[in-house]
C-alpha positions as CSV (number, residue, x, y, z in Angstrom):
1,M,9.7,-36.4,16.5
2,V,10.8,-35.2,19.9
3,R,14.3,-33.7,20.0
4,T,16.1,-34.4,23.3
5,L,19.4,-32.7,22.5
6,P,19.5,-28.9,22.4
7,L,18.9,-27.5,19.0
8,G,20.7,-24.6,17.3
9,L,18.7,-21.4,17.1
10,D,18.2,-21.5,13.4
11,E,16.8,-25.0,13.4
12,A,14.6,-24.3,16.4
13,L,13.1,-21.2,14.8
14,A,12.6,-23.1,11.5
15,L,10.8,-25.9,13.3
16,T,8.6,-23.4,15.1
17,L,7.6,-21.6,11.9
18,D,7.1,-24.8,9.9
19,N,4.6,-26.1,12.5
20,I,2.4,-23.0,12.8
21,Q,-0.1,-21.8,10.2
22,P,-2.0,-18.5,10.2
23,L,-5.5,-18.5,11.6
24,G,-8.5,-18.1,9.4
25,T,-9.5,-14.9,7.5
26,Q,-12.1,-12.4,8.5
27,H,-13.2,-9.1,6.9
28,V,-13.0,-6.0,9.0
29,G,-13.3,-2.2,8.6
30,L,-10.1,-0.6,7.4
31,L,-9.2,1.0,10.7
32,D,-10.1,-2.2,12.6
33,G,-7.4,-3.9,10.6
34,L,-4.6,-1.8,12.0
35,M,-1.6,-3.9,13.1
36,R,-3.2,-7.0,11.7
37,G,-1.8,-9.4,9.1
38,V,-3.3,-8.8,5.7
39,A,-4.7,-12.1,4.5
40,E,-4.2,-11.7,0.8
41,A,-2.5,-9.4,-1.7
42,L,-4.8,-6.3,-2.2
43,C,-4.9,-4.6,-5.6
44,A,-6.2,-1.1,-6.3
45,K,-9.9,-0.9,-7.3
46,V,-9.7,2.6,-8.6
47,D,-7.1,5.0,-10.0
48,S,-5.9,7.7,-7.6
49,P,-6.1,10.4,-8.6
50,S,-9.1,9.5,-10.7
51,I,-8.4,12.4,-13.0
52,D,-5.4,14.4,-14.4
53,A,-5.3,17.0,-11.6
54,S,-3.6,20.3,-11.1
55,M,-0.8,20.3,-8.6
56,K,-1.0,24.1,-8.1
57,D,-3.3,27.0,-8.2
58,G,-2.7,28.5,-11.6
59,F,-3.9,28.5,-15.2
60,A,-4.3,25.6,-17.6
61,V,-2.7,26.2,-20.9
62,I,-1.7,24.7,-24.2
63,S,2.1,24.4,-23.6
64,A,3.0,25.3,-27.2
65,E,1.3,28.7,-26.8
66,V,3.4,29.8,-23.9
67,D,6.7,28.4,-25.2
68,G,9.3,31.1,-24.6
69,A,7.0,33.3,-22.5
70,S,8.9,35.6,-20.1
71,K,8.6,39.0,-18.4
72,L,10.2,40.6,-21.5
73,S,8.0,38.6,-23.9
74,P,4.7,37.7,-22.2
75,V,1.8,35.8,-23.7
76,V,-1.7,37.1,-23.4
77,L,-4.6,34.6,-23.3
78,M,-8.3,35.0,-22.9
79,L,-9.9,33.6,-19.7
80,A,-12.4,30.9,-20.6
81,G,-13.5,30.0,-17.1
82,S,-12.4,28.4,-13.9
83,M,-12.4,25.0,-12.2
84,A,-12.0,23.9,-8.6
85,A,-11.2,20.5,-7.0
86,G,-14.3,18.3,-7.3
87,G,-15.9,20.8,-9.7
88,K,-17.7,19.6,-12.9
89,A,-17.6,22.8,-15.0
90,D,-18.0,22.1,-18.7
91,V,-15.1,24.2,-19.9
92,R,-12.2,23.6,-22.2
93,V,-9.0,25.3,-23.3
94,D,-9.0,26.2,-27.0
95,P,-6.2,28.0,-28.8
96,G,-5.8,31.5,-27.5
97,T,-7.5,30.8,-24.1
98,T,-6.7,29.6,-20.6
99,V,-8.8,28.3,-17.7
100,R,-8.2,29.2,-14.0
101,V,-7.6,25.9,-12.0
102,L,-7.2,25.4,-8.3
103,T,-5.1,22.7,-6.7
104,G,-6.7,19.3,-7.2
105,A,-9.0,20.6,-10.0
106,K,-9.4,18.5,-13.2
107,I,-7.3,19.5,-16.1
108,P,-9.8,20.8,-18.7
109,P,-9.8,19.3,-22.1
110,G,-7.3,20.8,-24.5
111,A,-4.8,21.8,-21.9
112,D,-1.5,20.0,-21.3
113,A,0.2,22.1,-18.7
114,V,-0.5,24.5,-15.8
115,V,1.3,27.8,-15.2
116,A,1.6,28.5,-11.5
117,E,-0.3,31.7,-10.5
118,E,2.9,33.5,-9.4
119,F,3.8,33.7,-13.1
120,V,0.5,35.2,-14.2
121,S,-1.1,38.6,-14.1
122,V,-4.9,38.9,-14.6
123,E,-6.0,42.0,-16.4
124,K,-9.4,43.2,-17.7
125,D,-8.4,42.4,-21.3
126,G,-6.9,39.0,-20.6
127,V,-4.4,36.8,-18.7
128,T,-0.8,37.8,-19.1
129,I,1.6,34.9,-18.7
130,F,5.3,35.5,-18.3
131,N,6.7,32.0,-17.8
132,D,6.7,28.9,-20.0
133,A,5.4,25.5,-19.1
134,E,6.4,22.3,-20.9
135,P,3.8,19.5,-21.4
136,G,2.9,18.0,-18.1
137,R,4.1,20.9,-15.9
138,N,2.2,21.0,-12.6
139,I,-0.1,18.1,-13.6
140,L,-0.6,15.0,-11.5
141,P,-1.6,12.3,-14.0
142,R,-4.5,10.0,-13.4
143,G,-3.4,6.9,-11.5
144,S,0.0,8.3,-10.7
145,D,-0.4,7.6,-6.9
146,V,-2.0,4.2,-7.5
147,A,-3.4,2.6,-10.7
148,V,-6.2,0.0,-11.0
149,G,-4.9,-3.5,-10.6
150,E,-1.6,-2.5,-8.9
151,V,-0.7,-4.4,-5.8
152,V,-1.2,-2.0,-3.0
153,V,-0.4,-4.2,0.1
154,A,1.3,-7.6,-0.1
155,K,-0.1,-10.7,1.7
156,G,1.3,-10.9,5.2
157,S,2.0,-7.2,5.6
158,A,1.2,-5.6,8.9
159,L,-1.4,-2.9,8.3
160,T,0.2,0.4,9.3
161,P,-1.6,3.7,9.3
162,G,0.2,4.6,6.1
163,K,-0.9,1.4,4.4
164,A,-4.5,2.0,5.6
165,G,-4.5,5.4,3.9
166,F,-3.0,3.9,0.8
167,L,-5.8,1.3,0.7
168,A,-8.4,4.0,1.2
169,A,-7.1,5.8,-1.8
170,A,-7.2,2.5,-3.7
171,G,-10.9,2.1,-3.1
172,Y,-11.0,-0.1,0.1
173,H,-13.2,0.5,3.2
174,E,-12.8,-3.1,4.5
175,I,-10.1,-5.7,4.1
176,P,-9.4,-9.4,4.7
177,V,-7.1,-9.9,7.6
178,V,-6.0,-13.0,9.6
179,R,-8.1,-13.5,12.7
180,N,-6.4,-11.8,15.7
181,P,-4.9,-14.6,17.9
182,S,-5.6,-14.7,21.6
183,V,-2.6,-15.7,23.7
184,A,-2.8,-17.1,27.2
185,I,0.2,-16.3,29.3
186,I,0.5,-18.5,32.4
187,A,3.1,-17.5,35.1
188,T,3.9,-20.3,37.4
189,G,5.5,-20.3,40.9
190,D,4.5,-20.2,44.6
191,E,6.6,-17.0,44.8
192,V,4.9,-15.2,41.9
193,V,2.0,-12.8,42.6
194,A,-0.2,-11.0,40.1
195,P,0.3,-7.2,40.0
196,G,-2.1,-5.4,42.4
197,Q,-2.3,-8.3,44.9
198,P,-0.7,-8.2,48.4
199,L,2.9,-9.2,48.4
200,S,4.2,-11.4,51.2
201,E,7.8,-11.9,52.3
202,G,9.8,-13.9,49.7
203,Q,7.3,-13.2,46.9
204,L,7.7,-11.1,43.8
205,Y,5.3,-9.6,41.2
206,A,4.8,-11.3,37.9
207,S,7.0,-8.9,35.9
208,N,7.7,-11.6,33.2
209,M,4.1,-12.1,32.5
210,T,3.5,-8.3,32.2
211,T,6.5,-7.9,29.9
212,L,5.3,-10.7,27.6
213,A,1.8,-9.4,27.6
214,G,3.1,-6.0,26.6
215,W,4.9,-7.4,23.6
216,C,1.8,-9.3,22.6
217,R,-0.3,-6.1,22.9
218,R,2.3,-4.2,20.9
219,Y,1.5,-6.4,17.9
220,G,-2.2,-6.2,18.5
221,L,-2.5,-9.7,20.0
222,Q,-5.2,-10.4,22.6
223,T,-4.0,-11.7,26.0
224,H,-5.4,-13.8,28.9
225,L,-3.2,-13.7,32.0
226,Q,-3.1,-16.0,35.0
227,V,-0.7,-16.8,37.8
228,V,-0.7,-20.3,39.2
229,R,1.1,-22.0,42.0
230,D,3.7,-24.8,41.6
231,D,0.9,-27.3,41.9
232,A,0.5,-30.0,39.2
233,E,-3.3,-30.0,39.2
234,E,-3.6,-26.2,39.1
235,I,-1.2,-26.0,36.1
236,F,-3.0,-29.0,34.5
237,E,-6.4,-27.2,34.7
238,A,-5.0,-23.9,33.5
239,L,-3.3,-25.4,30.5
240,K,-6.4,-27.5,29.7
241,R,-8.8,-24.5,30.0
242,F,-6.6,-22.1,28.0
243,N,-6.0,-24.7,25.3
244,T,-9.8,-24.3,24.6
245,A,-10.2,-20.6,25.3
246,A,-7.0,-19.3,23.5
247,D,-5.3,-19.8,20.2
248,A,-1.8,-20.2,21.8
249,I,-0.3,-20.6,25.2
250,V,2.9,-19.2,26.6
251,T,4.1,-20.4,30.0
252,S,6.5,-18.5,32.2
253,G,8.6,-20.5,34.7
254,G,8.8,-24.2,35.5
255,A,10.6,-24.9,32.3
256,W,13.7,-26.7,33.5
257,T,14.2,-30.0,35.3
258,G,14.0,-29.1,39.0
259,D,11.5,-30.5,41.5
260,R,9.1,-27.6,40.8
261,D,9.6,-27.5,37.0
262,L,6.4,-29.2,36.2
263,V,5.2,-27.7,32.9
264,A,6.7,-30.1,30.3
265,A,5.6,-33.2,32.3
266,I,2.0,-31.8,32.6
267,L,1.9,-31.1,28.9
268,D,3.0,-34.7,28.3
269,R,0.0,-35.8,30.5
270,L,-2.3,-33.6,28.3
271,G,-0.9,-35.3,25.2
272,W,1.0,-32.5,23.5
273,R,3.3,-33.1,20.6
274,Q,6.7,-31.7,21.8
275,I,8.7,-30.3,18.9
276,F,11.7,-29.4,21.0
277,H,12.7,-28.5,24.6
278,R,16.1,-26.7,25.1
279,I,18.0,-24.8,22.5
280,R,21.5,-23.6,22.2
281,I,21.0,-19.9,23.1
282,G,22.0,-17.9,26.2
283,P,20.2,-16.6,27.9
284,G,17.1,-18.7,27.3
285,K,18.2,-22.3,26.8
286,A,15.2,-23.9,28.5
287,V,12.7,-22.6,25.9
288,G,10.4,-25.3,24.5
289,F,7.8,-25.5,21.8
290,G,5.0,-28.0,20.8
291,L,1.4,-28.4,19.8
292,L,-1.5,-29.2,22.1
293,N,-4.6,-30.1,20.1
294,A,-2.9,-28.4,17.1
295,K,-2.4,-25.2,19.0
296,P,1.0,-23.7,19.7
297,V,2.4,-23.9,23.2
298,F,5.7,-22.2,24.2
299,I,7.5,-23.0,27.4
300,L,9.8,-20.2,28.7
301,P,12.2,-20.2,31.7
302,G,11.5,-18.0,34.7
303,G,14.7,-16.0,34.9
304,P,13.8,-12.6,33.4
305,P,16.7,-12.4,30.8
306,S,16.1,-16.0,29.7
307,N,12.3,-15.5,29.7
308,L,12.4,-12.5,27.5
309,M,15.1,-13.8,25.1
310,G,13.3,-17.1,24.6
311,F,10.1,-15.1,23.9
312,L,11.7,-12.7,21.4
313,Q,13.7,-15.4,19.5
314,I,11.1,-18.2,19.4
315,A,7.7,-17.5,20.8
316,L,7.1,-14.0,19.2
317,P,8.0,-15.2,15.7
318,G,5.7,-18.1,16.1
319,L,2.8,-15.9,17.4
320,L,3.3,-13.5,14.5
321,K,3.2,-16.4,12.0
322,L,-0.1,-17.4,13.7
323,A,-1.3,-13.8,13.2
324,G,-0.6,-13.9,9.5
325,Y,2.5,-11.7,9.5
326,R,5.0,-12.3,6.7
327,Q,7.8,-10.6,8.6
328,T,8.0,-12.6,11.9
329,G,11.3,-11.3,13.2
330,L,12.2,-8.1,15.0
331,P,13.3,-5.2,12.8
332,T,17.1,-5.0,12.5
333,L,19.8,-2.4,12.0
334,Q,23.4,-2.6,11.0
335,V,25.5,-1.3,13.9
336,T,29.1,-1.3,15.1
337,S,30.2,-2.3,18.6
338,D,31.9,0.2,20.9
339,R,33.9,-2.6,22.7
340,D,34.8,-6.3,22.4
341,L,31.6,-8.4,22.8
342,I,32.7,-11.6,24.6
343,G,30.7,-14.8,25.0
344,R,31.3,-17.9,27.0
345,H,30.5,-20.9,24.8
346,A,31.6,-21.2,21.1
347,N,28.8,-23.7,20.3
348,W,25.9,-21.5,21.6
349,T,24.3,-18.3,20.2
350,Q,24.8,-15.7,22.9
351,F,22.7,-12.6,23.1
352,L,23.5,-9.2,24.7
353,Y,21.1,-6.4,25.6
354,G,22.2,-2.9,24.8
355,T,21.4,0.6,23.7
356,I,21.9,2.3,20.3
357,E,23.7,5.6,19.8
358,L,23.0,7.2,16.4
359,R,26.4,8.3,15.1
360,S,27.9,8.8,11.7
361,P,28.8,6.9,9.7
362,M,27.1,4.0,11.5
363,P,25.0,3.6,14.7
364,V,26.9,2.3,17.7
365,F,25.8,-0.6,20.0
366,H,26.6,-0.2,23.7
367,S,26.2,-3.4,25.7
368,L,24.5,-2.9,29.0
369,R,26.4,-3.6,32.2
370,S,24.0,-3.3,35.1
371,R,23.7,-5.2,38.4
372,S,20.0,-5.2,37.9
373,R,18.7,-7.7,35.3
374,L,15.3,-5.9,35.1
375,Q,16.9,-2.5,34.8
376,S,19.0,-3.7,31.9
377,M,16.0,-5.2,30.1
378,A,13.9,-2.1,30.7
379,E,16.7,0.2,29.3
380,A,17.6,-2.0,26.4
381,Q,16.9,-0.7,22.9
382,A,18.4,-3.7,21.0
383,V,19.9,-7.1,21.3
384,V,22.9,-8.5,19.3
385,A,24.0,-12.1,18.9
386,I,27.4,-13.6,19.2
387,P,26.8,-16.5,16.8
388,E,27.7,-20.1,17.2
389,G,31.4,-20.7,16.4
390,K,32.5,-17.4,18.0
391,T,33.3,-16.3,21.5
392,I,34.2,-12.7,20.6
393,L,33.1,-9.9,18.3
394,P,35.9,-7.4,18.3
395,A,35.3,-3.7,18.9
396,G,34.4,-2.0,15.6
397,S,32.8,-5.1,14.1
398,V,29.8,-4.5,11.9
399,I,26.9,-6.5,13.4
400,E,23.2,-6.8,13.1
401,A,21.1,-5.6,16.0
402,Q,17.5,-6.6,16.6
403,L,15.6,-3.5,17.6
404,L,13.4,-3.5,20.7
405,E,12.2,0.1,20.3
């Protein structure tokens, strides 16, 4: 059902996420899956470590035999052999003996502790030990990093380098991930020029398009970029073409109701299913969302602050859902405000760009006050919301900041 009245932010976001499903699954090499959404819960295939391993260079012992050992009362054991990491020496610790082990070496049968080498003196007639070692001392048990069957990475997790290393330890060399979405970003306007092209009087470069593409690339999403004039047929053809070539479309500009705001009407011609158009946020109220041939289309206003805010609050979460991410919102941090944060409308969610100062006991949010919209957006490290129902957040209030860096 088409909603004609502006929606609240929470309802608009819920409708967005409810109408988007992750793309299909593909198997890729572990490193090729970085910053992709993991398509299913992955359980360890092997134990890591695969053996009880020594955590130090030292001597494997029977702990009871060195109980109470000290410099004043050392224990002398016979050296039965040595073992290195990856070694397969057939040697064991019997009563009265010890085995030299290097870090990562398998604990030989019979031993239940390792005495670090700084507490040992090797002599011709034996190994003198002058420190005790309770059972398990300096031993990394088999499967202590990860055990067979343990969930290593949850479904919908973004594969980070740390998670990739964990999966490698768990026996994976390739993994199932959600297919990487391709996103078409279409900037509209006779005054808009693609970066790198000659600029005539009255024109400006497509900074919005570049910013949105940068956010998509940050999350590993593929992008197709195009600038089109305020011409109905050009916009129609671009939307039609990218609806086939891409998995989602984001338009920048032409989102409101002026003479040259053509995007929504052209999408109606193409037969899209509009979910909503206009939400109660500032900046960004003209944002819209719908489906064209079951593919997501996001309409964003052309003003830079509104363009980016509409993208961050609605389009980006939708694209991350499409990419299989479980966490679709920006990371957040509890902060306190250095001054009163004042909004204009009690029935709208109002966002402010700002910077974060790391301070004890809590980070501090500083709202940006710059005459340049683009400079404020470029310097911003976070955004905070004055929620519906409020027009002021007093200085010192504890609030949640969405992190941009």
